[in-house]
TINULUM-336326 format. One record per residue: residue in one letter; x, y, z of N, C-alpha, C in turn. Coordinates in steps of 0.1 Angstrom, whole numbers, padded with zeros to 4 digits, always signed. Example, Ala and Ser with C-alpha at 12.3 -4.5 7.8 and 13.67 -1.06 7.14 Angstrom:
BEGIN
a+0132-0057+0078+0123-0045+0078+0132-0033+0078
s+0128-0022+0071+0137-0011+0071+0129+0000+0079
//
This chain:
BEGIN
m+0066-0610+0196+0055-0604+0197+0056-0598+0210
t+0053-0584+0214+0050-0584+0233+0038-0579+0230
a+0034-0578+0244+0019-0575+0247+0017-0561+0236
p+0024-0548+0239+0019-0538+0241+0024-0536+0218
q+0026-0546+0215+0028-0544+0203+0021-0542+0193
q+0018-0561+0200+0002-0567+0195-0006-0561+0196
y-0014-0551+0208-0023-0544+0209-0022-0531+0202
a-0009-0526+0195-0009-0517+0190-0010-0519+0173
r-0006-0534+0170-0010-0537+0153-0027-0541+0158
a-0031-0546+0163-0048-0545+0170-0054-0536+0170
r-0043-0521+0170-0060-0503+0171-0054-0504+0156
w-0044-0505+0152-0046-0497+0136-0060-0508+0131
a-0058-0526+0132-0061-0531+0129-0077-0528+0128
t-0083-0524+0138-0096-0525+0140-0099-0510+0136
r-0087-0498+0135-0093-0488+0133-0095-0488+0118
a-0086-0494+0104-0090-0505+0096-0101-0505+0096
q-0114-0513+0099-0124-0522+0102-0133-0513+0104
f-0136-0502+0111-0146-0496+0110-0146-0486+0102
l-0129-0483+0095-0132-0471+0079-0135-0478+0074
h-0135-0492+0069-0143-0503+0058-0161-0499+0064
l-0160-0506+0071-0173-0503+0075-0181-0488+0068
g-0174-0477+0078-0176-0467+0068-0179-0464+0054
l-0170-0472+0048-0170-0467+0033-0182-0470+0027
i-0182-0483+0031-0201-0492+0025-0211-0482+0024
a-0209-0483+0042-0224-0475+0052-0224-0464+0042
g-0209-0452+0036-0214-0441+0032-0220-0441+0014
l-0214-0451+0006-0213-0454-0008-0229-0455-0007
f-0234-0464+0005-0249-0472+0005-0257-0458+0007
g-0249-0449+0016-0258-0435+0019-0264-0428+0006
a-0253-0427+0001-0252-0415-0017-0257-0417-0021
h-0261-0433-0022-0270-0441-0032-0280-0443-0035
v-0289-0447-0025-0302-0442-0020-0313-0439-0027
p-0311-0425-0041-0313-0421-0052-0315-0430-0065
s-0300-0438-0063-0300-0448-0076-0307-0458-0075
l-0308-0462-0060-0316-0474-0058-0333-0476-0062
a-0337-0462-0052-0347-0459-0060-0347-0455-0077
a-0342-0449-0080-0347-0448-0094-0342-0461-0108
r-0333-0475-0098-0331-0482-0107-0341-0491-0109
y-0350-0488-0094-0360-0500-0096-0373-0493-0093
a-0376-0482-0095-0392-0475-0095-0394-0472-0084
f-0387-0473-0072-0391-0470-0060-0398-0458-0049
d-0409-0451-0048-0411-0443-0039-0409-0446-0026
e-0407-0434-0018-0404-0432+0002-0411-0444+0007
q-0423-0453+0000-0424-0467+0011-0417-0473+0006
r-0413-0481-0004-0405-0488-0009-0394-0485-0006
i-0387-0474-0007-0372-0472+0008-0372-0472+0016
a-0385-0471+0022-0385-0478+0034-0383-0493+0041
v-0397-0496+0029-0392-0510+0034-0380-0516+0030
t-0374-0514+0019-0363-0520+0018-0352-0518+0027
l-0348-0504+0032-0345-0501+0046-0348-0508+0060
l-0360-0511+0063-0368-0522+0068-0364-0535+0068
a-0360-0536+0055-0351-0550+0055-0340-0554+0055
a-0329-0545+0059-0318-0542+0058-0316-0540+0073
t-0329-0537+0084-0330-0535+0097-0332-0550+0106
a-0335-0561+0097-0350-0570+0100-0338-0583+0100
g-0323-0575+0094-0312-0588+0090-0306-0583+0102
s-0305-0573+0110-0297-0567+0117-0302-0571+0131
v-0311-0574+0132-0324-0574+0144-0321-0589+0148
a-0320-0600+0137-0321-0608+0136-0307-0618+0137
m-0297-0609+0135-0283-0611+0140-0277-0612+0157
l-0284-0602+0157-0281-0599+0172-0279-0608+0184
l-0298-0618+0183-0300-0622+0191-0283-0637+0192
l-0279-0638+0181-0266-0642+0180-0253-0641+0180
a-0251-0625+0180-0239-0622+0178-0230-0622+0190
g-0235-0629+0201-0224-0629+0208-0222-0641+0213
r-0225-0651+0210-0225-0667+0213-0216-0669+0197
i-0216-0659+0186-0207-0658+0178-0196-0664+0175
i-0199-0648+0179-0179-0644+0189-0170-0649+0194
a-0180-0653+0207-0174-0662+0219-0168-0667+0212
r-0175-0680+0201-0169-0691+0195-0161-0689+0184
l-0159-0682+0178-0154-0677+0162-0142-0672+0168
g-0147-0660+0176-0137-0646+0177-0141-0634+0173
a-0135-0622+0174-0138-0611+0168-0131-0612+0154
r-0117-0617+0151-0110-0617+0143-0120-0625+0128
a-0123-0638+0134-0129-0647+0123-0144-0638+0116
v-0156-0636+0128-0164-0627+0128-0163-0622+0113
s-0152-0612+0123-0154-0597+0111-0153-0600+0096
v-0143-0614+0094-0135-0618+0080-0153-0621+0071
l-0159-0634+0083-0173-0636+0071-0183-0625+0073
a-0183-0619+0084-0196-0611+0086-0194-0602+0073
g-0181-0596+0073-0183-0583+0062-0181-0586+0047
s-0175-0596+0050-0177-0605+0034-0193-0604+0029
v-0203-0611+0038-0210-0608+0035-0218-0594+0034
f-0216-0584+0043-0219-0574+0042-0217-0562+0027
a-0198-0567+0024-0198-0561+0014-0205-0560+0000
l-0204-0579-0001-0208-0587-0014-0224-0583-0016
s-0227-0581-0006-0242-0578-0009-0243-0565-0013
l-0242-0556-0008-0237-0539-0016-0236-0541-0027
s-0225-0551-0033-0220-0554-0049-0228-0556-0056
v-0235-0560-0052-0246-0569-0059-0262-0556-0060
l-0259-0550-0052-0273-0544-0054-0277-0533-0063
l-0272-0532-0066-0280-0522-0081-0283-0535-0098
v-0279-0544-0094-0280-0553-0106-0290-0567-0109
l-0293-0570-0097-0310-0581-0093-0314-0574-0109
p-0320-0587-0111-0326-0589-0121-0343-0587-0120
s-0347-0587-0108-0362-0583-0102-0360-0575-0089
p-0368-0562-0088-0367-0555-0080-0367-0566-0066
w-0377-0572-0061-0384-0583-0059-0370-0591-0045
l-0362-0594-0055-0345-0592-0049-0343-0589-0043
v-0347-0576-0040-0336-0562-0040-0342-0569-0020
f-0350-0572-0015-0350-0573+0000-0341-0587+0007
p-0343-0592+0005-0336-0607+0006-0321-0602+0009
v-0316-0591-0002-0303-0588-0005-0299-0576+0007
m-0311-0572+0007-0308-0560+0019-0308-0568+0033
f-0314-0578+0034-0312-0587+0047-0302-0591+0055
c-0297-0600+0038-0283-0601+0042-0270-0596+0043
y-0272-0582+0038-0262-0571+0040-0265-0566+0054
g-0274-0563+0063-0283-0559+0073-0274-0573+0082
a-0272-0580+0082-0272-0592+0090-0262-0584+0092
g-0251-0591+0083-0232-0588+0080-0233-0580+0087
q-0237-0568+0083-0234-0556+0087-0236-0553+0105
s-0247-0561+0108-0248-0553+0121-0234-0568+0135
l-0232-0574+0121-0229-0590+0130-0213-0580+0126
y-0207-0580+0119-0196-0570+0119-0195-0562+0127
d-0200-0552+0127-0200-0539+0133-0197-0544+0148
i-0209-0551+0155-0208-0553+0168-0193-0568+0170
a-0187-0573+0161-0176-0581+0164-0159-0567+0166
i-0166-0559+0155-0154-0553+0159-0154-0541+0172
n-0169-0535+0173-0165-0526+0185-0168-0536+0200
a-0164-0551+0200-0159-0559+0209-0148-0560+0209
e-0143-0562+0201-0125-0554+0196-0122-0548+0207
g-0127-0535+0199-0124-0519+0201-0127-0525+0223
s-0138-0529+0225-0141-0525+0240-0127-0533+0250
m-0122-0547+0241-0112-0554+0245-0098-0541+0244
l-0099-0540+0236-0090-0528+0237-0086-0522+0243
e-0096-0518+0247-0096-0502+0257-0092-0506+0267
l-0101-0518+0272-0098-0526+0289-0083-0531+0287
l-0074-0533+0280-0062-0541+0278-0056-0524+0280
s-0058-0517+0274-0049-0503+0274-0051-0494+0287
g-0061-0497+0289-0063-0482+0299-0073-0472+0298
k-0074-0476+0278-0071-0459+0275-0084-0454+0268
a-0088-0445+0265-0098-0446+0255-0096-0443+0242
v-0105-0448+0240-0102-0453+0219-0113-0454+0212
m-0122-0456+0222-0136-0460+0214-0142-0449+0203
s-0144-0435+0207-0143-0425+0197-0132-0424+0188
g-0125-0425+0190-0110-0430+0179-0115-0436+0168
f-0124-0451+0172-0124-0459+0162-0133-0455+0151
h-0149-0451+0166-0153-0446+0158-0153-0433+0148
a-0144-0424+0150-0145-0415+0142-0140-0425+0125
m-0133-0433+0125-0124-0436+0115-0140-0443+0107
f-0153-0450+0114-0161-0446+0109-0171-0437+0097
s-0168-0424+0105-0174-0415+0101-0164-0411+0089
v-0149-0408+0086-0145-0410+0078-0147-0417+0065
g-0145-0430+0072-0148-0437+0061-0162-0436+0054
a-0168-0437+0059-0191-0427+0063-0182-0414+0045
m-0177-0404+0051-0172-0393+0043-0163-0397+0025
l-0156-0409+0028-0150-0412+0018-0163-0414+0009
g-0170-0429+0015-0181-0431+0005-0183-0422-0001
a-0192-0419+0002-0202-0404-0006-0195-0399-0002
g-0181-0396-0003-0173-0384-0016-0167-0391-0025
a-0165-0401-0028-0162-0410-0039-0170-0411-0050
a-0188-0414-0041-0195-0420-0050-0202-0402-0060
s-0197-0389-0052-0198-0380-0057-0190-0377-0069
l-0180-0379-0070-0166-0377-0077-0167-0388-0086
f-0178-0406-0088-0181-0408-0095-0189-0402-0101
f-0201-0398-0096-0209-0391-0104-0203-0384-0115
r-0199-0375-0109-0189-0363-0118-0182-0370-0128
q-0177-0384-0130-0171-0385-0138-0183-0397-0147
d-0196-0397-0142-0205-0404-0149-0202-0421-0160
i-0194-0423-0143-0199-0436-0135-0208-0440-0133
a-0210-0458-0136-0229-0460-0139-0230-0465-0126
p-0242-0465-0116-0241-0463-0096-0237-0484-0099
w-0242-0485-0109-0239-0503-0105-0225-0505-0109
v-0221-0498-0115-0200-0497-0113-0193-0500-0101
q-0203-0485-0099-0196-0477-0089-0196-0487-0070
l-0206-0498-0072-0208-0503-0061-0205-0515-0060
a-0202-0522-0072-0200-0538-0075-0180-0538-0072
s-0178-0524-0074-0167-0524-0078-0156-0521-0061
v-0165-0507-0054-0160-0510-0044-0160-0516-0031
g-0174-0523-0034-0176-0536-0025-0173-0546-0029
v-0165-0549-0039-0156-0567-0037-0141-0560-0030
v-0137-0546-0036-0125-0543-0030-0123-0541-0018
v-0138-0535-0006-0134-0530+0005-0134-0545+0010
a-0146-0555+0004-0141-0569+0011-0129-0577+0014
g-0121-0574+0000-0107-0579+0004-0098-0571+0013
l-0104-0560+0015-0093-0553+0023-0098-0558+0037
m-0112-0556+0040-0113-0571+0051-0103-0574+0057
v-0102-0586+0043-0099-0597+0052-0083-0599+0052
i-0076-0587+0041-0067-0582+0053-0060-0572+0059
s-0075-0569+0066-0070-0559+0080-0071-0566+0090
a-0079-0579+0089-0084-0585+0099-0077-0595+0106
r-0064-0594+0097-0049-0604+0103-0043-0596+0113
g-0040-0581+0113-0037-0576+0124-0047-0576+0140
m-0062-0580+0136-0071-0577+0146-0064-0591+0160
l-0061-0592+0171-0064-0600+0183-0070-0614+0180
p-0058-0623+0177-0061-0641+0172-0075-0641+0184
m-0077-0638+0197-0089-0644+0204-0092-0638+0212
h-0107-0637+0220-0102-0626+0230-0101-0634+0241
p-0096-0630+0258-0096-0635+0271-0108-0640+0271
p-0108-0649+0277-0125-0660+0280-0131-0650+0290
a-0144-0650+0287-0154-0645+0298-0155-0654+0311
d-0159-0644+0322-0156-0651+0338-0172-0659+0332
a-0166-0673+0347-0168-0678+0347-0184-0678+0355
g-0197-0677+0342-0211-0673+0343-0218-0665+0338
t-0208-0656+0328-0209-0644+0326-0218-0651+0309
a-0227-0642+0304-0241-0645+0297-0235-0635+0286
h-0235-0645+0270-0232-0640+0257-0247-0635+0253
f-0254-0633+0263-0270-0626+0252-0272-0628+0268
a-0284-0613+0270-0291-0612+0277-0300-0602+0271
w-0311-0611+0279-0327-0599+0273-0325-0586+0277
p-0329-0576+0271-0326-0562+0273-0336-0558+0288
r-0333-0554+0295-0335-0554+0307-0331-0543+0320
g-0337-0538+0331-0330-0527+0338-0321-0520+0334
l-0305-0520+0334-0297-0507+0327-0298-0510+0310
l-0297-0519+0312-0294-0527+0292-0306-0523+0287
l-0316-0518+0295-0327-0519+0285-0323-0501+0285
m-0324-0496+0297-0326-0480+0293-0310-0476+0285
i-0299-0482+0284-0290-0475+0274-0295-0479+0262
g-0296-0490+0253-0303-0496+0245-0313-0482+0240
l-0319-0479+0249-0336-0468+0245-0329-0454+0243
l-0319-0456+0244-0311-0438+0243-0303-0441+0230
i-0297-0457+0233-0286-0457+0215-0300-0458+0205
l-0313-0466+0207-0321-0463+0194-0323-0453+0196
s-0329-0441+0201-0323-0431+0193-0317-0418+0190
g-0304-0423+0194-0292-0418+0185-0290-0429+0175
m-0294-0436+0169-0296-0444+0159-0301-0443+0152
l-0314-0439+0157-0329-0435+0144-0320-0422+0141
a-0317-0415+0149-0312-0399+0145-0300-0403+0133
e-0290-0405+0138-0282-0409+0128-0284-0414+0113
g-0293-0427+0113-0301-0431+0102-0313-0425+0094
v-0315-0410+0105-0326-0404+0092-0312-0393+0088
m-0298-0397+0090-0288-0387+0074-0280-0396+0072
y-0279-0408+0075-0274-0419+0068-0282-0418+0055
n-0301-0422+0062-0307-0428+0041-0309-0415+0042
w-0317-0407+0046-0324-0394+0044-0318-0387+0040
s-0305-0381+0043-0295-0365+0035-0297-0362+0024
v-0289-0373+0018-0288-0372-0002-0302-0370+0001
l-0314-0377-0002-0327-0377-0008-0335-0364-0007
y-0327-0359+0003-0336-0345+0008-0332-0338+0004
v-0313-0333-0004-0309-0322-0007-0315-0324-0021
q-0314-0331-0025-0313-0335-0038-0333-0331-0044
q-0338-0340-0037-0353-0342-0041-0364-0327-0039
e-0360-0324-0021-0365-0309-0013-0361-0301-0021
l-0348-0301-0020-0342-0290-0025-0338-0290-0037
g-0342-0294-0043-0334-0294-0062-0319-0297-0066
a-0308-0306-0058-0298-0303-0063-0295-0314-0074
l-0281-0313-0077-0281-0320-0088-0274-0329-0076
p-0274-0345-0078-0267-0360-0077-0250-0355-0070
e-0243-0350-0076-0229-0346-0070-0234-0338-0061
r-0238-0329-0061-0240-0319-0050-0247-0322-0037
a-0255-0334-0041-0263-0337-0029-0255-0343-0019
a-0246-0354-0029-0241-0367-0021-0232-0358-0010
l-0226-0341-0014-0218-0333-0006-0226-0333+0006
a-0236-0334+0009-0244-0336+0019-0240-0341+0031
y-0242-0358+0030-0238-0367+0029-0222-0366+0036
v-0215-0355+0027-0200-0358+0030-0199-0350+0042
a-0209-0333+0040-0204-0328+0053-0210-0330+0068
f-0223-0343+0070-0223-0347+0080-0211-0357+0088
s-0206-0367+0077-0196-0374+0079-0183-0368+0085
g-0181-0357+0082-0168-0353+0077-0168-0347+0091
a-0179-0338+0097-0177-0334+0102-0178-0340+0126
t-0187-0354+0119-0186-0361+0125-0178-0372+0130
a-0167-0376+0118-0154-0373+0117-0142-0371+0126
a-0143-0353+0126-0132-0347+0134-0136-0344+0147
m-0155-0340+0149-0150-0349+0166-0153-0359+0173
r-0152-0370+0167-0151-0385+0170-0139-0387+0176
f-0126-0379+0165-0112-0378+0171-0108-0369+0181
a-0117-0359+0183-0115-0353+0194-0118-0362+0203
g-0129-0369+0207-0141-0372+0216-0134-0381+0227
d-0124-0386+0230-0114-0393+0233-0110-0381+0244
w-0104-0371+0239-0093-0361+0249-0101-0353+0252
v-0121-0354+0252-0137-0347+0256-0136-0355+0268
r-0141-0366+0263-0141-0375+0273-0135-0377+0284
a-0122-0371+0283-0114-0373+0293-0110-0364+0304
r-0121-0353+0299-0117-0338+0303-0141-0334+0304
v-0143-0337+0302-0158-0336+0304-0165-0343+0304
a-0172-0345+0321-0180-0351+0320-0189-0365+0302
e-0192-0374+0307-0197-0378+0294-0214-0373+0294
r-0219-0374+0303-0239-0376+0305-0235-0353+0297
t-0226-0348+0306-0228-0334+0303-0227-0334+0287
v-0214-0345+0281-0210-0342+0265-0223-0352+0259
v-0232-0356+0261-0245-0362+0256-0252-0353+0250
i-0257-0344+0265-0265-0336+0268-0262-0326+0252
a-0250-0326+0259-0248-0309+0248-0247-0313+0233
g-0246-0325+0236-0242-0326+0214-0257-0327+0215
a-0262-0340+0216-0285-0340+0218-0285-0325+0211
a-0284-0314+0222-0299-0306+0221-0287-0295+0207
l-0273-0300+0204-0267-0290+0192-0275-0291+0179
s-0272-0309+0176-0279-0312+0169-0296-0308+0167
a-0304-0310+0173-0314-0305+0170-0321-0292+0167
v-0312-0283+0178-0307-0270+0173-0301-0267+0157
a-0300-0274+0155-0291-0275+0140-0300-0277+0129
m-0310-0290+0131-0313-0295+0118-0330-0285+0125
s-0332-0279+0134-0343-0269+0135-0343-0259+0126
v-0332-0254+0128-0325-0242+0120-0326-0247+0104
t-0316-0260+0098-0318-0258+0085-0330-0268+0078
l-0339-0270+0089-0351-0271+0080-0362-0258+0081
l-0362-0253+0086-0364-0240+0083-0364-0228+0073
a-0345-0228+0074-0339-0222+0059-0341-0232+0041
h-0343-0245+0044-0347-0246+0030-0334-0242+0019
d-0321-0249+0024-0316-0244+0015-0302-0251+0015
a-0296-0249-0002-0289-0262-0003-0269-0261+0003
a-0270-0248+0004-0258-0246+0017-0264-0245+0024
a-0272-0239+0032-0275-0240+0049-0277-0260+0052
a-0280-0261+0046-0281-0278+0051-0268-0280+0050
m-0256-0281+0043-0247-0287+0043-0236-0284+0061
i-0237-0265+0058-0238-0263+0076-0244-0270+0086
g-0257-0269+0082-0261-0275+0094-0261-0288+0096
f-0257-0298+0084-0262-0313+0090-0242-0308+0093
a-0235-0307+0093-0222-0307+0096-0220-0301+0114
l-0231-0288+0118-0232-0295+0133-0238-0306+0139
v-0253-0308+0134-0257-0320+0135-0246-0332+0137
g-0238-0335+0127-0227-0348+0129-0216-0342+0141
i-0219-0332+0144-0207-0325+0151-0216-0327+0168
g-0231-0328+0171-0231-0332+0179-0238-0350+0184
l-0239-0348+0178-0244-0366+0174-0233-0375+0177
a-0220-0371+0174-0204-0378+0170-0204-0385+0180
t-0203-0378+0192-0201-0391+0203-0207-0400+0217
v-0220-0399+0208-0236-0400+0221-0233-0420+0214
v-0229-0422+0206-0235-0440+0202-0224-0442+0207
p-0210-0437+0210-0198-0443+0212-0198-0447+0226
i-0206-0437+0230-0203-0434+0249-0215-0446+0254
l-0223-0443+0243-0240-0452+0253-0230-0467+0250
y-0226-0472+0236-0217-0484+0235-0210-0490+0245
n-0198-0478+0247-0190-0485+0257-0197-0487+0274
a-0211-0480+0277-0218-0480+0283-0221-0493+0289
a-0228-0496+0274-0230-0509+0276-0225-0521+0281
t-0210-0524+0273-0200-0527+0281-0198-0530+0301
r-0201-0516+0303-0199-0522+0321-0209-0524+0329
v-0215-0529+0324-0228-0534+0327-0229-0548+0331
p-0230-0551+0346-0223-0567+0352-0229-0575+0353
g-0227-0586+0349-0229-0601+0347-0228-0606+0329
v-0226-0595+0324-0224-0594+0309-0215-0594+0301
s-0210-0603+0294-0199-0603+0285-0201-0586+0277
r-0190-0589+0267-0185-0574+0267-0192-0570+0253
a-0194-0585+0245-0200-0587+0230-0218-0588+0235
a-0221-0592+0247-0231-0594+0249-0242-0576+0253
g-0230-0574+0260-0235-0558+0266-0240-0549+0253
i-0230-0556+0239-0232-0546+0229-0244-0551+0223
a-0241-0564+0217-0256-0565+0213-0269-0565+0220
s-0272-0567+0233-0286-0568+0241-0286-0551+0244
a-0280-0544+0238-0281-0531+0241-0287-0523+0225
s-0276-0534+0217-0278-0527+0201-0286-0532+0198
s-0298-0542+0204-0308-0550+0197-0319-0541+0198
i-0316-0527+0207-0328-0523+0217-0329-0510+0199
g-0311-0508+0202-0310-0492+0194-0306-0498+0179
y-0309-0513+0178-0312-0512+0160-0327-0510+0161
v-0339-0513+0170-0345-0512+0166-0353-0494+0157
g-0342-0488+0166-0342-0472+0156-0344-0469+0143
f-0329-0484+0136-0332-0482+0124-0343-0490+0116
m-0350-0493+0128-0365-0504+0119-0375-0497+0117
i-0378-0492+0129-0392-0478+0131-0386-0471+0126
g-0372-0465+0120-0369-0449+0115-0376-0451+0103
p-0375-0459+0093-0377-0457+0078-0390-0461+0072
p-0398-0465+0083-0414-0467+0081-0420-0451+0089
i-0413-0447+0096-0420-0435+0102-0411-0423+0091
v-0402-0423+0090-0400-0411+0078-0403-0412+0066
g-0405-0426+0060-0415-0428+0050-0428-0428+0044
g-0434-0432+0058-0442-0426+0058-0445-0418+0067
i-0441-0403+0072-0439-0387+0069-0444-0383+0056
a-0433-0382+0052-0422-0382+0036-0442-0385+0026
h-0441-0399+0023-0452-0396+0020-0463-0390+0019
a-0468-0387+0032-0483-0385+0035-0475-0368+0034
a-0465-0361+0036-0466-0344+0039-0453-0347+0030
n-0442-0343+0026-0424-0342+0021-0417-0347+0036
l-0402-0351+0031-0394-0357+0038-0385-0337+0049
s-0389-0324+0046-0388-0312+0050-0395-0321+0071
w-0408-0324+0069-0417-0328+0081-0407-0340+0088
a-0407-0349+0077-0399-0364+0081-0388-0361+0088
l-0378-0352+0083-0365-0357+0091-0368-0349+0104
c-0380-0340+0110-0377-0334+0119-0379-0350+0134
t-0381-0365+0127-0380-0372+0135-0370-0371+0148
l-0356-0369+0134-0346-0362+0140-0343-0353+0154
i-0355-0348+0153-0354-0334+0166-0359-0342+0180
v-0369-0359+0178-0378-0356+0185-0367-0363+0194
a-0360-0380+0185-0349-0383+0192-0338-0377+0198
c-0335-0370+0196-0324-0355+0201-0327-0353+0215
a-0340-0350+0216-0347-0348+0227-0348-0357+0240
i-0353-0367+0233-0356-0380+0245-0337-0379+0249
l-0332-0377+0243-0315-0380+0242-0312-0372+0263
v-0312-0359+0252-0316-0352+0263-0321-0351+0278
f-0332-0361+0280-0340-0365+0287-0331-0376+0297
g-0332-0385+0289-0324-0404+0288-0315-0405+0295
a-0302-0397+0293-0293-0392+0296-0290-0386+0312
t-0298-0379+0311-0300-0379+0332-0304-0389+0341
r-0305-0399+0329-0317-0411+0338-0303-0426+0342
i-0292-0424+0332-0282-0440+0331-0265-0429+0337
p-0260-0441+0341-0249-0438+0348-0236-0433+0336
l-0234-0425+0334-0222-0424+0325-0210-0417+0334
g-0200-0422+0326-0186-0413+0328-0176-0426+0337
q-0178-0437+0341-0167-0442+0351-0162-0457+0339
r-0150-0452+0347-0141-0459+0339-0139-0471+0345
r-0135-0480+0332-0131-0494+0338-0119-0494+0344
a-0114-0507+0355-0103-0502+0360-0098-0514+0353
v-0082-0517+0346-0072-0519+0341-0074-0529+0349
p-0077-0545+0348-0073-0556+0359-0058-0563+0355
s-0054-0559+0371-0040-0566+0376-0031-0577+0370
g-0025-0576+0361-0020-0590+0353-0016-0581+0340
v-0025-0572+0342-0028-0569+0318-0018-0555+0325
p-0009-0556+0309-0001-0547+0309-0010-0536+0301
a-0008-0519+0308-0016-0510+0306-0014-0505+0292
//
């Protein structure tokens, strides 16, 4: 197999892996109300549950660069993806509510390691080909999230028990992850001598990480709370509430498919600022309207605005001199995942004290930070294809 053929095969495999990540995330997001109902969790308990997942994510970030450097992104995607998917499959069949928290810790650890592995693969493929592909990969995540939430809506209409949904889909996706991994690059080229496989976030990495924090906090609000908001605050049925997630994920996917085309024609700083501003305005109007139909439209506009933010910032993290691609992503993400860590208790606490409408205002604040911060970091620079590497 020639190098271009191998890269093309790896691109399709990586698209599939991003799709699988989205399927699990989308299904989980649609089943947050199911988790609350199964174990009688209020907003605070749900917040602690999400916090357990984020704790697992952050713990794994400290080791991700070294693990991927030693085992390769392909092997890590199989191991971490299996843990991630199978944790979801048992989530609603646990004999005690207390077991939810360690299971969610494993869910988060597997998710973050899998996420970093496939992002490192995507960054390497972009480097080798000299073509912008990262937004397209992240678009596949959004497609998967849309399909996962859409499947949940369909399953609810067919009166399929929530635990059956999670168990069956989790097992099937775990198998698909193993199959898709066969097309990924066997190993990445070794990093330059002296390149770190973990870097504590500071300087430019810290600044990028703080913006990823804001972007991931905003996305986390949508992924974890949008369905509950439409169902609890707006009184929609479960199958219709799940469609709010579909609207957000579908719009995000559509914009991410166009994201690489946009990046080639519009300055990345402009894309981030305009997108964050659009999301803030759309969420403000949605909360003021307090209507299920308006929420579908508003969440779609939020998805369009946020779609390219995190892919652009992830790619910026891989361009910081002196660290490997995986380490750059892991380092910036270690700050970014704090957004997922502080997001649940903040949103849950506000929702418990007031309501989810006020809690969702955290997304507006996060978007304002993105607008300001995008003017403070270098964006839009393209890495040159190394000599001797086929484009």
